[in-house]
C-alpha positions as CSV (number, residue, x, y, z in Angstrom):
1,M,26.4,-5.4,8.2
2,G,26.3,-1.6,8.7
3,L,23.8,1.1,7.8
4,H,24.8,4.0,5.7
5,G,23.7,7.6,6.2
6,K,21.8,9.2,9.1
7,G,18.3,7.6,9.3
8,A,19.0,5.1,6.6
9,Y,16.8,2.0,6.5
10,A,18.1,-1.5,5.7
11,R,16.2,-4.7,5.3
12,R,17.5,-7.4,7.6
13,S,16.5,-11.0,8.1
14,H,15.2,-10.1,11.6
15,G,13.6,-6.6,10.9
16,Y,14.2,-3.1,9.8
17,G,17.0,-1.0,11.2
18,L,17.0,2.7,11.7
19,G,20.6,3.8,11.3
20,S,20.6,6.9,13.6
21,F,19.0,4.8,16.5
22,S,20.9,1.5,16.0
23,L,17.6,-0.4,16.4
24,V,15.7,-3.1,14.7
25,F,12.0,-3.5,14.8
26,R,10.6,-7.0,15.1
27,G,7.0,-7.8,14.2
28,G,5.2,-9.4,17.2
29,E,1.7,-9.6,15.8
30,T,0.0,-8.6,12.6
31,N,-3.8,-8.7,12.0
32,I,-5.9,-7.5,9.1
33,R,-9.6,-7.8,8.3
34,Y,-10.6,-7.4,4.7
35,M,-14.0,-5.7,4.4
36,G,-14.3,-4.7,0.7
37,P,-12.5,-4.9,-2.6
38,A,-10.0,-2.4,-4.1
39,Y,-9.5,-2.2,-7.8
40,L,-6.8,-1.0,-10.2
41,N,-6.6,2.8,-10.2
42,D,-8.6,3.2,-7.0
43,W,-7.1,5.8,-4.7
44,I,-6.7,4.3,-1.3
45,E,-6.0,6.3,1.9
46,I,-4.2,4.5,4.6
47,R,-4.7,6.0,8.1
48,V,-2.3,4.9,10.8
49,T,-2.7,5.7,14.5
50,V,-0.6,4.7,17.5
51,G,-2.6,2.5,19.8
52,D,-1.2,1.0,23.0
53,H,2.5,1.5,23.6
54,N,4.9,1.0,26.5
55,N,8.1,2.8,26.5
56,S,9.9,0.8,29.1
57,K,8.8,-2.6,27.7
58,G,9.8,-1.5,24.1
59,Y,6.6,-2.1,22.1
60,A,4.1,-0.1,20.1
61,K,0.8,-1.0,18.5
62,F,-0.1,0.7,15.2
63,N,-3.7,0.6,14.0
64,Y,-4.4,0.7,10.2
65,R,-7.5,1.7,8.2
66,F,-7.6,1.4,4.4
67,I,-10.3,3.6,2.9
68,N,-11.4,4.1,-0.7
69,K,-10.9,7.9,-1.3
70,A,-13.7,8.2,-3.9
71,T,-16.5,6.3,-2.0
72,G,-15.3,6.6,1.6
73,Q,-15.8,2.8,2.0
74,L,-13.7,1.1,4.6
75,L,-11.8,-1.6,2.8
76,A,-9.7,-3.1,5.5
77,Q,-8.6,-2.5,9.1
78,G,-6.0,-4.1,11.3
79,H,-3.1,-3.6,13.6
80,A,0.6,-4.5,14.0
81,I,2.6,-4.7,17.2
82,I,6.3,-4.1,16.9
83,F,9.0,-4.6,19.4
84,F,12.2,-2.5,19.5
85,C,15.5,-4.4,19.8
86,D,19.1,-3.3,20.1
87,A,20.7,-4.1,16.8
88,K,24.0,-5.2,18.3
89,R,22.7,-7.5,21.1
90,G,19.4,-8.6,19.5
91,K,17.6,-8.1,22.7
92,R,14.5,-6.0,23.4
93,T,15.1,-2.5,24.5
94,P,13.0,0.5,25.7
95,I,11.7,2.8,23.0
96,V,14.3,5.6,22.4
97,K,13.4,9.2,23.0
98,E,13.8,10.2,19.4
99,F,11.1,7.6,18.4
100,I,8.8,8.6,21.3
101,K,8.7,12.1,19.9
102,L,7.2,10.7,16.7
103,L,4.4,9.0,18.6
């Protein structure tokens, strides 16, 4: 199963691959806390920040906040921890330099 095009994304049974890096990302933990409702036609802003990450251990934590643009109300917040794995071996790998630049 190959990826096509530089930076192409492909859905796999074990994660998402980023073609130019030959990696898959595995979800290690996901947490979300709902705090208020969202309705059809609401404009929702999703703010993502990088929390804890360890380059050599190959993981990163992303924090999420969902905010109603019109009212400023915090609707939900949570986090996800992902692990970086070598696509060919299926084993955890350090975060590649190209991805670290994005952090």
